[in-house]
Structures are given as C-alpha cells and as structure tokens.
N, C-alpha and C positions, 0 to 999 in steps of 0.2 A: 650444900655444895652445888655450885652451878652445874647445869646439865652437861655443858661442854666438857668440864673437868671430869665429871663422873664417867662420861663416854670414853675419854682418853685413858683414864685409869682402868676401865673395864677392858679396853682394847689391849692395853699393855699386859694385863693379867692373862687374857686369852692367848696372847702371843707367847707368854712364858710357859703356859701349860702345853701349847703346841710344840714349843721347843724341846720340852722334855721327851716328846715322842719321836724326835728326829733321830736318824742313825747316829751311833757313837762316832765321835771324831777319831782321827787316826791316833791321837795322843792317848785315847782311852782304850785302844785295841790291845788285847782282846777282852771283851766284856761278857762273852757268853761262849758256849761250846763251839768247837770247830769241827767240821766234817771233813775227813780225809777219804776221798774216793780212790779205791784200788781197782784197776781195770782187769783184774784176774780173780780167780776163785780162792777161797780160803785154803791155805797150805801151799800156795804157789810161791815162786820166788819173789814176785812183787809183794805178795801178802806178807811174807816174812819180813821183808825190809820195811814195809809200811807200818806194821805193828811195832817193830822196834822203834821206828821214828815217832809214831804217835804216843807211845808210852813216855819217851823222853820229852817230847814237846809239851805234853800235858803238865809235867813237873816244871819245865822251864818257863812256860807261859802262864802257868797257874790257872788253867781252865781245862775241862775235859776235851780231848781230841778223839773223836769217835770214828772208827774205821767203818767204811761202807763199801762192801765188795759189789762191783757191777761188772761182771765178766761178759764177754760176748763180742763178736764181730771184730776180733783182733784189736780191742780197745776202743773202737769207734763209739760204742754205746756209752761208756764211761766218759769219754772225751766230750761227746755232744752234750751230755747231762751237765757237766761242769761249765762248758762254754756258755750255756744258757742262764747260769746262776748270776746273782748280783756280784759285782766285783768288790766285795766288802771284806774279803779275807776270811770269811767263815765257811767257804767251800774251796777245798784245795784238791788237786789231782796229783797222785804219784804216777807220772808218765814215764815213758821209756823211749829209747832211740827209734824203735819201730813205729810207735804212735806218732812221733813228731817229725821224723825225717824220712820214713819209708812209705807210710800208708798212702800219702797223696800221689805217689807214683805207681803203687801196686794196684790200687783200686780205681775203677772207672769213675766212680763218684764218691767223694768224701764230703759230708755235709758241713764242712768248716775248713778254714785254712789253718793248718797246724802251726805255722810260723807267724801268723798275724792275729789269730783269734784267741790268744792266751797271753797272760803276763808270765814271763819267765821269772822264777823266784830263786831257785838255787839248784846246783848239781848235788847229787847225793852219793852215788857209788857206781862203780864200773864192774861188771862181771867179767871174770877171766874165761878164756876159751883155749882149747887145745885141738890141734890137728892130730888125728890118730889114724893108724893103718891096721889092717887085719894081719894076723900072723900068716894066713894063707897066701897073702899077696907077695910075701918075701921082701917087702919094703922094710928097711931097717933105719932109714934116716930121711930127712927132707931131700937131700941130694939124690938118694935112691929113687924117691918118688918122681922127681923132675926127670931123671935119666930114663926111667921106665916109660913115663908118659910121652916123652919125646920120641922114644924108639917105636912106640905103638900108640899113635894118636887115637883118642876116643875108646881105647881098650879098657883103661882103668875107670872104675866106677866110684861114685861117692854117694852116700846116703844123706838124707836131711830130714828135718821135722816137718817138711812140707814146702810146696811152691811158695817162694817169696819170704819164707822164714829166714831169720838171721843165719841159721846153720846152712841154708842153701846159698844165700848171697855171699857169705864169707868164702866158701869153697870156690864159688864162681870167680870172685875177685882174685884169689890166689892163682887160679888157673890163668886168668887173663893177664895178670902182671908178670907171671913167670913164663908166658908163651907156650902153655901146654893146653891140651884138650882132654877134658874128663867127661864122663857120662853120668847124668844125674838120675838117682833113684829116690823119689820122694816117699816118705812115710807120713803117718798122721801125727806122730809126736817123736820126741827125742829118744825115748826109751826103746821102742822098736827099731828105730834107725840105728842106734848104737848096737843093739843086739844083732843086727844084720852084719855089722862089721865083725863082731865077736865070732859069728858063725861062718864068716868068710863069704857071705852072700853079697857084700859090698866091700870094696877095697879101702875106702877112706871115709872120714867124716870130720867136720869141724863141730865140736860139741862143747858145751860149757864145762869148765873145770869141775864144777860141783857134780855133774853127771858122769864125766869120764874118768875122774881120778881113781875110783875103786878098780875099774877095769885095767887101767894102766898099772897100778900097784900090784894087781893080781897076775899080771903078765898075759892078760887075755887080749889086749890090743897093744900096739907099739906107739908110744908118744913120739911125734915128729917135731913139734914146735908148739910154743904157747904164745898167746897174744899179749898185748899190754906193753907198758913201759918198764916194768920190773918183773922179775921172775916170781912166781908164786912160792911162798914159803913151803908149801907142800910138794913142790916140784923144783927144787933148787938146781938140779942138774939138767933140766930140759931147756934147751936154748929158746930164746925169744925169736919170733918170726922176723922181727925187724933186724935181728943179727944175721939171719940167713937170706932174707929177701927184702932189702931196703926199699924196693919199689912198691911193695904191698902196703897199703895204708893200714893204720891201726884198726883192729876189729872192734867196733864199739858195741858195748852191751850195757850202756849206762841207764840209770834211773835218775829222774830229776823231779823237782816239785814245780808245778805251774798252777796258775789261778785264772779266772776269767779275765779277759782283756781290760786294759785301762784301770787296773787296781791302783789305789793311792800309793805312790812311791814310799811313803813313810810306813805303810802297812807291809809292803813288799820287803822293806829292809828289816822290819821286826821279825818277820817269818824267816827270812834268809839268815838272820843272826842266830835264830834258834836252831836252824839246820846245821849251821857251822859249829854251834856249841855241841850238838850231837856228834858231829864228826871229830871234834877235838877231844871228846871224852875218852880216856883210855879204855874204859870198860866196853863202851859201845864200838869203838874202833876194833877191839879184839873180837867182839861178837860178829862184826862184818867180815873180818878176815877168816873167821871160822866157817863162814858161809861162802868163802871163796870170792869175796867182794872187796874191791879196793876203794877206800874212801876218797872222794874227789871234792874237797872243800873249794868254794869259789863264790863268785858274785852272780847276780842276775845277768849281767852282761856276759860273763864267762859262759854260762850255759846257753844263752841265746846264740853266741858265736859258734859254740860247739854244734848246736842243732842245725844252724844254717850251713856249716861246713859239711856235716854228715849228709845233709840233703843234697848238696852239690855233688859230692863224691858218689854216694850210693844211689841217688836218684839218676845220675848219669848212667850207672851200671844197669839199673833196672830198665831204663829206656833202651840202651844198646842191646840188651838181651831180649827185649820185647816181652817182658814178664807182665802178665795181666791177670788179676784175680776178679772173678765176677762178684 
C-alpha cells in the first residue's frame, strides 16, 4: 500500500478513536448519571422537593439522578459550584426565588450574576404562605390589622426568620402596599419566629403554610390571609391576600431547575420535559400538595420571565428599605 494512502487511513482511524472520546451529543443525552445540587441541608424544604424530583427523573430519563446537598451562605455556595460546571446537562441546581431574584440585592458581593450566569430550565413548585396574628394582639382579620396599624403607626410588630429572609420581605411589602408601618423583630429561623407570635411576643408574621398550618388549626394564632393564586386545600376558608389587598404582589416562594449558562437548548428541553412529566403525574402532584406546594409547570422562558419580574419587584423593595447583609 502506498505510504500516502497508509498515512491517510491511519489518520482517519485516529480521528475515529478521538471522536469516541468526545462529549455525548444532545441527541444522546443523558448517557450517564446526573447530579442534582440542593442548596439546603437534608430534610429541608428544598431537599424534600429535590429528592422527589430526582427519584422521578431517574425513572423518566433512565439514568441515576444523584442528590448532592451543598448548604451554606443562603445558597451562594451551591449556586457558585453549579455555575462553574460544564454546561452539559449533567449538573443541575434546584434553585429558589431567594437565590435567583433576591441575593444580588441583599448581599454586597455575589460572585455571579443570578440572571445571566445560568440556563433557566423549568419552574417546579411554589410554596404557600400565610399571614398570621397573635391571639394577644386582638387582631381577628386583615382589615383589623390595617385599622390597628393605621391608628398606631409602628406599634404593631412582626417577626421573621431573619433580615432579608422571605418572611421578612413579604411582611415589609404588605406594609408598604397597604400604607401602614410595622416594627420588625428578626429571629434566626421560622420556628422561633412563629413561637414568638404564639407567645404574644410579636403581633404578626408571614410564614410558610407548611410551618403555620398546625398553629392555625390549633387556634394558637389567627390566620389573616394566604398567598398565591388559589386557596390551599388545607385552608379553604382563609381568604387570599390578593382578594383583600390587590396592590400587594404575589408572594413568591418558588423552586426551579437551572443549569450552567449556555447549555444546549436540546438538552434544556429534554430536562424541562422530564420536570413537566413530574408535575403532570397525579401521584407526584398529590405529594407536592401534601407538602403545601403548588405545581407550576412551564417552559424555560416562563421561569426566566418569572425570575426577572421578581428581581424587579423585590429588588426594588430591598433597595428602598436599604437592606444589606454582610
């Protein structure tokens, strides 16, 4: 065989072997296990949602989906980890409204742009919230709260799970949009903050339905309003905040799936389709409802618009209140 031909065939063989080592094409995705990073500790709300989602996606995509808990720094550690990974669909992040739409305004320095340095994949679920009052306050309704606050500005107090926490920001937004003044008492987490309302040490709190429901049912606090577009099945008689105060924006508590920036759109669509299969499944939908979560099926564009809108609304509030976390 002439040397030129032998060289050409050898080159082609080498190219073929090299090609076998190239990353899998989008059409072949997924070809190996997927890592789902959770920015909270095991047993947390995000962890519960993430493990439900990972179990379903593993069956749907026919590869293992491994949960990797990376708590700390209000989600910044997990977010930065995922942001630095290859955009090949094998590392995903179960993010939340706080990580994507609040952190860049709350912290002096966030080492990435939450709205630009990720590929938005799919919305997952929205957590319900309730506004509650202490029995000691004498407040029996949302109208009572507004009337008392207007009669005595800055006299009513509200507890929260900490400065800049969702439970803080939501109460501030209610006060701003209803034209009242409330005094903030921050705690380190939602449990002690709610117990302060039960004990009458604070008058009000905006708390997740999952945390507040038992206290409402037991009569230890008074439910004033609930967030969201529809009433929770567990609280069918408690009015929606939007029915009582239309000027107050929806209180977001959503989870969503994101990936490193510039992921192949075909891979993004495959993952998004699996998430929507999860949300359409009757069994998993009921599991979410049992956790006081509302499924929010949608597209990558839907969740990106939602994140940008929340950043505009709540980022403006954070700036106006001059809230800053070191």
